[in-house]
C-alpha positions as CSV (number, residue, x, y, z in Angstrom):
1,M,-67.0,198.7,4.7
2,N,-69.6,196.3,4.1
3,N,-67.8,195.8,0.5
4,M,-64.6,195.2,2.1
5,K,-66.1,192.4,4.3
6,T,-67.4,190.7,1.7
7,I,-64.1,190.9,-0.4
8,I,-62.5,189.2,2.5
9,F,-64.8,186.7,2.6
10,L,-64.9,185.7,-1.1
11,L,-60.9,185.8,-0.9
12,F,-61.0,183.4,2.3
13,T,-63.7,181.1,0.4
14,I,-61.8,181.0,-2.8
15,G,-58.6,180.3,-0.7
16,L,-60.4,177.2,1.3
17,S,-61.8,175.3,-2.2
18,S,-58.3,176.0,-3.8
19,T,-56.9,174.0,-0.7
20,N,-59.2,171.3,-0.8
21,V,-58.8,170.8,-4.7
22,F,-55.2,170.5,-3.9
23,S,-55.3,168.1,-1.4
24,Q,-57.8,165.9,-3.7
25,E,-54.9,166.1,-6.3
26,N,-52.2,164.8,-3.8
27,S,-51.6,161.1,-3.4
28,T,-50.6,159.3,-0.5
29,S,-47.6,156.9,-1.2
30,L,-47.0,153.8,1.0
31,V,-44.1,151.1,0.9
32,C,-45.1,147.8,1.7
33,T,-43.7,144.2,2.6
34,G,-45.2,140.9,2.9
35,K,-45.6,137.3,1.6
36,Y,-46.6,136.0,-2.1
37,N,-48.3,133.4,-3.1
38,N,-48.9,132.3,-6.5
39,Y,-51.3,128.6,-6.5
40,K,-51.3,128.1,-10.0
41,Q,-47.5,128.3,-10.3
42,N,-47.1,126.7,-7.1
43,I,-45.2,129.5,-5.4
44,R,-45.2,129.7,-1.5
45,D,-44.3,132.5,1.0
46,V,-42.0,134.7,-1.1
47,D,-40.9,137.6,1.0
48,V,-41.7,140.7,-0.5
49,T,-39.8,144.3,0.1
50,G,-40.2,147.4,-1.6
51,G,-43.7,147.2,-2.9
52,V,-45.5,150.5,-3.5
53,I,-48.9,151.6,-3.3
54,Q,-50.3,155.2,-4.1
55,I,-53.7,156.2,-2.9
56,Q,-55.0,158.9,-4.9
57,S,-58.4,160.4,-5.1
58,S,-60.7,158.1,-7.2
59,T,-58.0,155.3,-7.6
60,V,-55.2,153.1,-6.0
61,R,-52.0,152.4,-8.0
62,V,-50.0,149.2,-7.1
63,G,-46.5,147.9,-7.7
64,I,-46.5,145.1,-6.1
65,M,-45.2,141.3,-7.3
66,G,-48.0,139.9,-9.2
67,F,-50.2,143.0,-8.8
68,S,-48.7,145.5,-11.2
69,Y,-47.4,145.5,-14.7
70,T,-44.6,142.9,-15.5
71,N,-42.4,146.0,-16.4
72,G,-42.7,147.3,-13.0
73,E,-45.1,149.7,-13.9
74,L,-48.1,150.7,-11.2
75,L,-51.3,149.3,-12.3
76,D,-54.3,151.4,-11.6
77,Y,-57.2,149.7,-9.4
78,K,-60.6,151.7,-8.9
79,I,-61.6,152.6,-5.3
80,L,-64.8,150.5,-4.6
81,S,-65.6,152.2,-1.3
82,S,-63.5,154.2,1.1
83,S,-64.4,154.5,5.1
84,E,-62.3,156.1,7.8
85,S,-60.8,152.5,8.6
86,K,-60.2,151.1,5.3
87,I,-60.3,151.3,1.3
88,S,-61.2,148.2,-1.0
89,F,-59.9,148.8,-4.5
90,Q,-60.5,146.5,-7.9
91,H,-58.8,145.8,-11.1
92,S,-61.0,143.5,-13.7
93,D,-59.2,142.7,-17.4
94,K,-60.1,140.2,-19.4
95,G,-61.9,137.9,-16.7
96,L,-59.3,138.4,-14.1
97,K,-60.0,140.2,-11.2
98,Y,-57.4,142.1,-9.1
99,F,-59.1,143.0,-5.6
100,G,-57.5,144.8,-2.5
101,V,-58.2,145.9,0.7
102,L,-56.0,148.3,3.1
103,N,-56.5,148.8,6.3
104,R,-55.8,152.9,7.6
105,Y,-54.7,152.1,11.0
106,S,-52.8,149.3,11.0
107,G,-51.5,149.2,7.5
108,D,-52.4,146.0,6.8
109,V,-53.0,145.2,3.2
110,D,-54.7,142.1,1.2
111,L,-54.3,141.5,-2.6
112,S,-55.6,138.7,-4.6
113,E,-56.4,137.7,-7.8
114,S,-59.3,135.3,-9.0
115,Y,-60.6,133.4,-12.2
116,D,-63.9,131.6,-12.2
117,N,-64.1,132.8,-8.1
118,K,-60.6,130.5,-7.6
119,F,-57.9,132.5,-6.3
120,I,-54.8,132.5,-8.3
121,Q,-52.3,134.5,-6.2
122,I,-52.5,136.5,-3.2
123,F,-50.3,139.2,-1.2
124,K,-50.8,139.7,2.6
125,G,-48.3,142.5,3.9
126,K,-48.1,145.7,5.8
127,C,-47.7,149.2,4.5
128,T,-46.0,152.2,6.0
129,P,-46.2,155.8,4.9
130,A,-43.0,156.2,2.6
131,K,-40.1,158.8,3.7
132,R,-38.2,160.6,1.7
133,M,-34.5,159.5,1.5
134,F,-32.8,162.9,1.1
């Protein structure tokens, strides 16, 4: 009888650990709208709709005007910190620094690009969970 309890306990434990691994591999997809500004090109208050942010276990993938690849592919950002209320993330490339903060409760997102401590472009918006269309 004790062997049966041990086997049930092990199966239960394996089930829990596989559930945790599965949940870490999943990503949360958000759809974002907001305003884009590029100070270097004198572009101000451009409405942006349909931006995408995917939150994964160690990265945040961004597909928002000015903060992703020019061909529309998502750009991977490294998570700097994550708390119950916000996620901070960054991508660095050739002296350029892309930085983002997402509020987990309100969905507010701030993205910025800087070079030599000067802002080049920013995006301020609101993100909501993506919903399946069909």
